[in-house]
C-alpha positions as CSV (number, residue, x, y, z in Angstrom):
1,M,91.8,90.5,103.2
2,A,91.2,92.0,106.4
3,K,92.5,95.5,107.6
4,D,94.5,95.8,111.1
5,T,92.3,96.9,113.9
6,Y,93.9,100.5,113.6
7,H,94.1,100.8,110.1
8,D,91.3,103.5,109.7
9,V,93.1,105.3,113.0
10,F,96.4,105.3,111.4
11,K,94.8,106.3,107.9
12,N,93.3,109.5,109.7
13,A,96.6,110.1,111.2
14,L,98.5,110.1,108.3
15,E,95.9,112.6,106.5
16,K,96.2,115.0,109.7
17,D,99.8,115.1,109.0
18,G,99.4,116.5,105.4
19,W,99.7,113.1,103.5
20,Q,97.0,112.4,100.5
21,I,96.2,108.9,100.4
22,T,96.3,107.5,96.7
23,D,95.7,103.9,97.6
24,D,93.9,101.9,100.2
25,P,95.4,99.1,99.5
26,Y,98.5,99.6,97.5
27,V,98.4,96.5,95.1
28,L,101.9,95.6,93.8
29,D,102.1,93.0,91.2
30,T,105.0,90.9,91.7
31,G,104.1,88.7,88.3
32,S,103.1,85.5,90.4
33,R,101.0,87.2,93.2
34,K,99.3,90.6,94.2
35,L,100.6,92.2,97.5
36,R,98.3,94.1,99.0
37,I,100.3,97.0,101.0
38,D,98.0,98.9,103.7
39,L,98.4,102.5,102.2
40,G,99.9,104.3,99.6
41,A,100.3,108.2,100.0
42,E,101.9,111.4,98.9
43,R,102.6,114.7,100.0
44,L,104.0,117.9,97.9
45,I,107.1,119.1,99.9
46,E,106.8,123.0,99.1
47,A,110.5,123.7,99.6
48,E,111.6,121.0,97.1
49,K,108.7,121.4,94.4
50,E,108.6,117.8,94.1
51,G,106.3,115.1,96.0
52,K,107.2,112.5,98.4
53,K,105.5,109.1,97.9
54,I,105.2,106.4,100.5
55,L,103.9,103.0,101.3
56,V,102.9,101.8,104.7
57,E,102.1,98.6,106.3
58,V,99.9,99.1,109.5
59,K,100.0,96.9,112.3
60,S,98.0,96.9,115.4
61,F,100.4,94.5,117.6
62,I,97.2,93.2,119.5
63,G,98.1,89.7,119.8
64,L,99.1,87.4,122.8
65,S,103.0,87.7,122.3
66,D,104.6,91.1,121.5
67,L,107.5,89.0,120.2
68,H,105.6,86.8,118.0
69,E,103.6,89.8,116.4
70,F,106.9,91.8,116.0
71,Y,108.3,88.5,113.9
72,K,105.3,88.7,111.8
73,A,105.2,92.1,110.9
74,V,108.9,92.2,110.2
75,G,108.6,89.3,108.2
76,Q,105.7,90.8,106.1
77,F,107.7,94.3,106.0
78,D,110.7,92.6,104.7
79,Y,108.8,90.6,101.8
80,Y,107.0,93.7,100.8
81,L,110.4,95.9,100.8
82,F,111.5,93.1,98.5
83,G,108.8,93.6,95.9
84,V,109.2,97.5,96.4
85,Q,112.9,97.2,95.5
86,R,112.7,94.5,92.9
87,N,109.8,96.7,91.0
88,Q,112.1,99.8,91.4
89,L,109.1,102.0,92.6
90,D,109.6,105.6,93.8
91,R,108.2,104.8,97.0
92,K,109.8,104.3,100.6
93,L,108.2,101.6,102.7
94,Y,107.3,102.1,106.6
95,L,106.0,99.7,109.0
96,A,103.3,101.9,111.5
97,I,103.4,100.6,114.9
98,P,101.2,102.0,117.8
99,S,103.2,104.2,120.5
100,D,102.2,101.7,123.2
101,F,103.7,98.7,121.3
102,Y,106.7,101.0,120.7
103,D,107.0,102.4,124.2
104,A,106.8,99.0,125.8
105,F,108.9,96.8,123.1
106,I,111.3,98.8,121.1
107,K,111.9,102.2,122.9
108,Y,114.2,100.9,125.8
109,D,115.3,97.5,124.6
110,A,118.8,98.1,122.9
111,Y,118.5,94.5,121.0
112,N,115.5,95.6,119.4
113,L,116.6,99.2,118.6
114,D,119.8,97.9,117.3
115,Y,117.7,95.3,115.3
116,I,115.7,98.2,113.5
117,K,118.9,100.2,113.0
118,D,120.9,97.2,111.3
119,R,118.0,96.3,108.9
120,K,117.1,99.7,108.2
121,L,113.5,99.4,109.0
122,A,111.7,102.8,108.5
123,L,109.1,103.1,111.3
124,I,106.0,105.6,111.8
125,V,105.0,105.4,115.4
126,Y,101.3,106.5,116.0
127,D,98.9,107.2,118.8
128,K,96.0,105.2,118.5
129,E,93.7,107.0,120.9
130,K,94.8,110.5,119.3
131,A,94.8,109.4,115.9
132,I,98.3,111.2,115.3
133,I,101.7,110.4,114.1
134,L,104.2,110.8,116.8
135,K,107.5,110.0,115.4
136,W,109.3,108.8,111.9
137,I,112.1,106.7,112.4
138,E,114.5,106.2,109.4
């Protein structure tokens, strides 16, 4: 399966933020199929002396319709989240989105912000030019 356009950019941003990539991709076996979530990562949290583990689905949002791209990304995220929960994984799932998409489609749109909050979507906003993480939304 092909990687999203900014997969490697986001991977670099995550590493710069102190995360160790453990899986690229993270393969989740559901029994009937294998889901390939873009990245698995972990980081040792010094104060807690335990690791935090995450899974990240990276999206580029470069299609013609922001709304259509958002539908596809949220549907895929929800499908993966069901697998993570069903398999009781000790990892939190995030959807990584570029900052230009976040600024144009989500940041000032009350409906989209309410949707994200209501559905408890965990987002990571990244700068695709500087390869850095700008914001974690949980």
